C-alpha positions in Angstrom: -3.6 1.4 23.5 -0.9 -0.2 21.2 -1.6 -2.5 18.6 0.4 -4.5 16.1 -1.3 -5.9 12.9 -0.5 -8.3 10.3 -2.0 -7.7 6.9 -2.2 -10.4 4.0 -4.2 -10.5 1.1 -6.2 -7.2 2.0 -7.4 -8.7 5.4 -5.9 -7.3 8.6 -5.5 -9.3 11.6 -4.4 -8.0 15.2 -1.5 -9.7 16.3 -1.2 -7.9 19.5 -3.2 -5.3 21.3 -2.0 -3.9 24.8 -2.6 -1.0 27.0 0.9 -1.2 28.2 4.1 -0.3 26.1 5.7 -3.0 24.3 8.8 -3.4 21.8 7.3 -3.6 18.3 10.6 -4.7 17.0 10.3 -8.0 18.7 6.9 -8.7 17.2 8.3 -9.4 13.6 9.4 -12.9 14.2 6.1 -14.0 16.0 4.3 -12.3 13.1 6.2 -14.3 10.5 5.7 -17.7 12.4 1.9 -16.7 12.6 1.7 -16.2 9.0 3.5 -19.4 8.1 1.0 -21.3 10.4 -1.9 -19.6 8.9 -1.0 -19.4 5.1 2.2 -21.3 4.6 5.5 -20.1 3.4 6.2 -16.3 3.7 7.9 -15.0 0.6 7.8 -11.3 0.9 7.6 -8.9 3.9 7.1 -5.0 3.9 7.6 -3.3 7.3 8.3 0.1 8.7 12.1 1.1 9.1 11.8 0.4 13.0 11.7 -3.3 12.2 15.0 -3.5 10.2 17.4 -4.4 13.1 20.2 -6.6 12.8 18.3 -9.4 14.7 15.5 -9.3 12.2 17.5 -8.9 9.1 19.3 -12.2 10.2 16.2 -13.9 10.8 14.5 -13.0 7.5 17.6 -13.6 5.5 18.0 -17.1 7.0 14.6 -18.1 5.9 14.9 -16.5 2.4 12.3 -13.8 3.0 12.5 -10.9 0.6 12.0 -7.6 2.4 11.7 -3.9 1.7 14.3 -2.8 4.1 16.9 -0.1 3.0 20.4 -1.8 2.5 22.8 -1.0 5.4 26.3 0.8 4.8 27.5 3.7 2.9 26.0 4.6 -0.5 29.0 4.5 -2.8 27.2 6.0 -5.8 27.7 9.7 -6.2 25.1 10.2 -8.8 21.5 10.4 -6.8 19.7 9.4 -10.0 21.1 5.9 -9.7 20.5 5.5 -6.0 17.7 2.7 -5.5 15.8 2.7 -2.5 13.6 -0.1 -1.2 13.4 -2.4 -4.2 10.1 -3.4 -5.5 9.3 -6.9 -6.9 6.2 -7.4 -9.1 5.4 -11.0 -9.5 2.7 -11.5 -12.5 0.2 -14.1 -11.8 0.9 -14.4 -8.2 -0.6 -13.2 -5.1 0.2 -9.7 -3.6 3.1 -9.5 -1.4 2.5 -10.0 2.3 2.5 -6.9 4.3 3.0 -6.3 8.0 2.0 -3.1 9.4 1.5 -1.5 12.9 0.1 1.5 14.4 -0.5 3.0 18.0 -3.6 4.6 19.4 
């Protein structure tokens, strides 16, 4: 069984469960739309590396949704101490960031 889940505010929702294989990368847009319908605008999204496709990046960028995706392209910095991986954003006085996760059984 394969499951795709949406987690927000510490509560997990099953977005899709299926005994057949499905492409998890295609679920990101639908999860963002479901979040918008249930909770309003999605400000931040965190997902596994598999979701950072060009199509998903364009979709999220067009809607001004902050992600934890590692930037594409060559790293021009030679000093490894200056390399910044997935940026973290702490908003004091606001809700925790919305997080999307998935797993397979």
